[in-house]
N, C-alpha and C positions, 0 to 999 in steps of 0.2 A: 209423589217419588211413584215411578214406574216399575220398578224393579221389587220384587219381595213374593210372600206367598199370597197364594191364592186367596180372597177373603173368603170364601164358603166353604173353604176346607183347607185344613193344614196338611193333610194328607197327598194332596197334590203336588206335584215339582216345581219350585220357583221358575221365572220365566226371566231371562236376561232382558236389558234393556231394549235391543233392536228387534227380538220376537214379540216385547211387550206391545212394540209403536206397532207393527206388523198385524199383530191380532186385533188391536184396538181399533185400527184404521179400517182393518176388514169386517168387523162387527158393526161401526157406525154406518159405513156404505154400503152395509147388508151384501157385501160380497163374500164368494169364498177365498182363502188362502191357497193358491196352488204353489204347490213344491213336492219335492221328492223326499224331502228329510220330514216325515211328520211326527217325527217322536216329540216334541215339543209341544206343538199345536193340537195335537190329538187330545189333549187334557183340558184345554178351554172351553167351559160351558157355552152352549150356542154357537160357537163357531164352525162352520163346516168346512172341511178342509179336501182337497182333491190331491191326491197323489198323483202326481206325472209318470212314477216310475211304473203304475199299473194302469193309467188310462192308455186309452188308443183312440185315434182319431179315425177309424174305418167306416 
């Protein structure tokens, strides 16, 4: 089951199926999640999240 509570803490919000798959994939391949909606992914332990809304390519 991919949906549900974080194993380490019940105080963290639950992730939906799609976000769980994205987060798990990023953790397995050791790459960041690149998104402008960091609200869900910011709570995943060990996951590097790059916010495209604040990143610049200068």
